C-alpha positions, 0 to 999 in steps of 0.5 A, spaced: 575 548 384 578 551 390 573 554 394 578 557 399 579 562 393 572 565 394 572 565 402 574 572 405 576 573 411 582 575 415 587 579 411 584 577 405 577 581 407 581 587 409 585 587 403 579 586 398 575 591 403 580 596 401 581 595 394 573 595 393 572 602 396 578 605 393 576 602 386 569 604 386 571 611 388 576 612 383 572 608 377 566 613 379 571 619 378 573 616 372 567 614 368 563 622 371 570 625 367 569 621 362 562 622 361 563 630 361 569 630 357 565 626 352 559 631 352 564 637 350 568 633 344 561 630 341 559 638 342 565 641 339 565 636 333 558 638 331 561 645 330 566 644 326 564 638 322 560 642 317 565 648 317 570 643 314 566 640 310 563 646 306 571 648 306 573 642 303 567 643 298 570 650 296 577 647 295 575 642 290 571 647 286 577 652 286 581 646 284 576 644 278 576 651 275 584 651 275 585 644 272 579 646 267 584 652 265 590 649 264 587 644 260 583 649 255 589 653 255 595 647 254 591 641 253 596 637 258 593 630 260 595 631 267 590 637 268 585 633 264 586 627 268 586 631 275 579 634 272 576 628 271 578 626 279 575 632 282 570 632 278 567 625 280 568 627 287 564 633 286 559 629 283 558 625 289 558 631 293 552 634 289 548 627 289 549 627 297 547 635 298 541 634 293 538 627 297 537 631 304 531 630 307 531 636 312 528 642 309 531 648 314 534 654 311 541 651 311 539 645 308 535 648 302 541 652 301 545 645 300 540 643 296 542 649 291 549 648 292 548 641 290 544 643 284 549 648 281 555 644 282 551 639 277 551 645 273 558 647 273 560 640 272 556 640 265 559 646 263 566 644 264 564 637 261 562 641 254 568 645 255 572 640 255 569 636 250 569 642 246 577 643 247 578 636 245 574 637 239 578 644 237 572 648 237 574 654 240 568 658 240 564 653 244 569 652 250 570 659 251 563 660 251 562 654 256 568 656 260 565 663 261 558 660 264 562 655 268 565 661 272 559 664 273 556 658 275 562 657 280 562 665 282 554 663 285 556 657 288 562 660 292 557 666 295 552 660 296 558 656 300 561 663 304 553 664 306 552 657 308 559 657 312 557 664 315 551 661 318 555 655 321 559 660 324 554 664 328 551 657 330 557 655 332 559 661 337 553 661 340 554 653 341 561 655 343 560 660 349 555 655 352 559 649 352 565 655 355 560 656 360 559 649 362 566 647 361 568 651 367 563 648 372 565 641 370 572 643 371 572 646 377 567 639 379 571 634 376 577 637 380 573 637 386 572 629 385 578 628 384 581 631 390 576 628 394 578 621 391 586 622 392 584 624 399 580 619 401 584 613 398 590 616 402 587 615 409 584 609 407 591 606 405 594 609 411 589 606 416 588 599 412 597 598 411 598 600 418 593 595 421 595 590 416 603 591 417 604 592 425 603 585 427 607 583 421 612 588 422 613 585 430 614 578 427 619 581 422 623 584 428 623 578 432 625 573 426 630 578 424 633 577 432 633 569 431 636 570 424 642 573 428 642 567 433 639 570 438 634 565 441 632 568 448 626 572 447 619 573 450 614 569 446 609 574 441 603 576 443 598 579 438 591 579 438 587 580 432 582 576 428 586 574 422 591 569 420 597 573 423 594 571 430 595 563 427 602 565 425 604 568 431 602 562 436 605 558 430 612 562 430 612 561 438 612 554 438 617 554 432 622 558 437 621 553 443 623 547 439 628 550 434 634 549 439 632 542 439 632 541 431 639 545 430 643 539 431 639 534 427 638 539 421 646 540 421 646 533 420 640 532 416 643 537 412 650 533 411 646 527 409 642 531 403 649 534 401 651 527 400 645 524 397 645 530 392 652 529 390 651 522 389 644 524 384 648 528 380 653 523 379 648 518 378 644 523 373 651 524 369 652 517 368 645 516 365 646 522 360 652 518 358 648 512 357 643 515 353 648 519 349 651 512 347 644 509 346 643 515 341 649 514 337 648 506 337 642 507 334 644 513 329 650 508 327 645 503 325 642 508 320 644 506 313 643 513 309 644 509 302 638 504 304 633 511 303 635 512 296 636 504 294 628 503 296 627 510 291 630 506 286 626 500 287 619 504 287 622 507 281 623 501 277 616 497 279 613 504 277 616 503 270 614 496 270 607 497 271 606 503 266 607 509 271 611 513 267 610 520 271 611 517 278 617 513 276 620 519 273 618 523 279 621 518 284 627 517 280 628 525 281 627 524 288 632 519 288 637 523 285 636 529 289 637 524 295 643 521 292 647 528 291 645 530 298 649 524 300 656 527 297 660 530 302 660 538 302 667 538 303 669 535 296 667 539 290 663 538 283 662 542 277 657 547 276 654 542 270 653 537 276 650 543 281 645 545 276 643 538 274 641 538 282 637 544 281 634 541 274 632 535 279 628 540 285 625 544 280 622 538 277 620 535 284 617 542 285 613 543 279 610 536 280 608 538 287 605 545 286 604 545 278 603 552 275 604 555 282 611 556 280 614 557 273 622 556 272 627 560 267 634 559 266 640 563 262 646 559 263 653 560 259 654 553 258 662 554 257 662 555 265 659 548 266 666 545 267 668 549 273 669 546 280 665 549 286 663 547 293 657 542 293 650 544 294 650 552 294 645 553 288 639 548 291 638 551 297 638 558 294 632 556 290 629 553 295 629 559 299 626 563 294 621 559 293 619 558 301 620 565 302 619 568 296 613 565 292 609 560 296 606 565 300 604 569 294 597 568 290 597 566 283 603 564 279 611 566 281 617 565 277 624 563 279 630 565 274 637 562 274 642 566 271 650 563 270 654 568 267 662 571 267 662 578 270 669 581 271 673 575 271 668 571 276 662 567 275 655 570 277 650 565 279 643 569 279 637 566 283 632 572 281 624 571 283 618 575 283 615 574 290 614 577 296 621 580 297 623 583 304 626 589 307 633 591 309 633 588 316 632 581 313 637 582 308 642 584 314 640 578 318 642 573 311 648 576 310 650 576 317 656 571 319 653 568 325 645 567 326 643 563 331 636 564 330 637 561 322 631 556 319 636 551 316 631 546 318 626 548 313 630 546 308 630 538 305 637 538 305 638 542 312 643 546 308 640 554 309 643 561 306 648 561 312 651 555 310 652 556 303 655 563 304 660 560 311 662 555 306 663 559 300 668 564 304 672 557 307 672 554 300 675 560 296 678 563 303 675 570 302 673 574 308 668 579 306 661 577 305 659 581 300 665 578 295 661 571 296 654 573 295 650 580 294 642 581 295 637 585 292 630 585 294 624 590 295 618 589 299 613 586 294 618 587 288 622 580 288 629 579 290 635 577 287 641 573 290 648 573 286 653 568 289 660 570 286 665 564 284 671 566 283 675 563 276 682 562 279 680 556 283 677 549 281 676 551 274 676 544 270 683 543 266 
């Protein structure tokens, strides 16, 4: 570790002393103000907490009475559901009040209110049960008792609120008196700290910047070509003094070095130009080497190797492994096609089935595939590799991140003279901003490198538009999605082009 980092001398000592003093003053002032404000807030909070609690309790009791009355008069299921919800909440509140361990007057009143609420709930439950049993004489009697208990509860709550308000008004008067003194003291502290900081800032700034300003003025004269200056005389005990001595030596020798510097500049310019030429040549050589290496890669070697592995697995009796390797080989073979050559819709579907098989083998019950395909449309010519990237996108961004099992469904049907290819998932879904990003014609931040084919949604959209000469994106793709409810992507294929004869 650099020891000079912890050495406080010269300008560093002056700046540190100034910052330390101002920070301590502002810190002490802020802490004191915060402490006083916290005390006031805690006291005010204690005044209103009980009042709000009792007011909410009173509102819940009124709501309970209203819902019971609605149910007894209309037998509404909504009223019954609301009644049970409020009843559970009041039951919990009542138990909390009954279990209060203090025994002052207010606490005893709260215990009484809790016991009366339990009695109220008992009578309302009997009234509701009698109504459900169609015993009119009983539920009217129970409801009448409940109303009487409700009146007593309201009376107790009002008395308790009145007591709380009286206590609160006394506390508030005390707080108001203290606030006047605290506010005055805070203002005095803040003003004092601001004045002290301003004075210290002026003093330290002047002491630090005055010699630097002299050096700056002299340097500006030299920058304009005026070397006929007197040596700078600065007497300080910091780095500025060393800087002034070095500056004087520099001015003395600078005339002798001007010609040499100009010559060196010319030499350096020529060297940099030569270096740039060398860098260009190296880049060209690297690109040539990369292209040479790339040209040596035979993509057919990969799926031929997979086919050999499939045959070996079959000979060894590993039929499931053989089938999996064969599906992977078929997927690679299909992806080696040129994207500008059309294929039949059946070939696209078969490629998707291969991809589905690979996903099912890898992830098991994580994903389920469903299809609904009009087989009369399978001879239609379409661009290569347009469905599999959409299915992969649905799995990666829709199904893979959710817990439990997900479903991806493919539907192919004719709608209003065009073929609709729907890829539907019940995954995470996405917001409108994400949909707009996908539908954007030019998106530099796409994640197509995550797809096994290297072909993503934007590639599919752009190729469909070019293949069918369609300018409007909405005429080739439609996306419907909601967060948490899955996504539906519809590819629209015109019937008039590419159909098999």
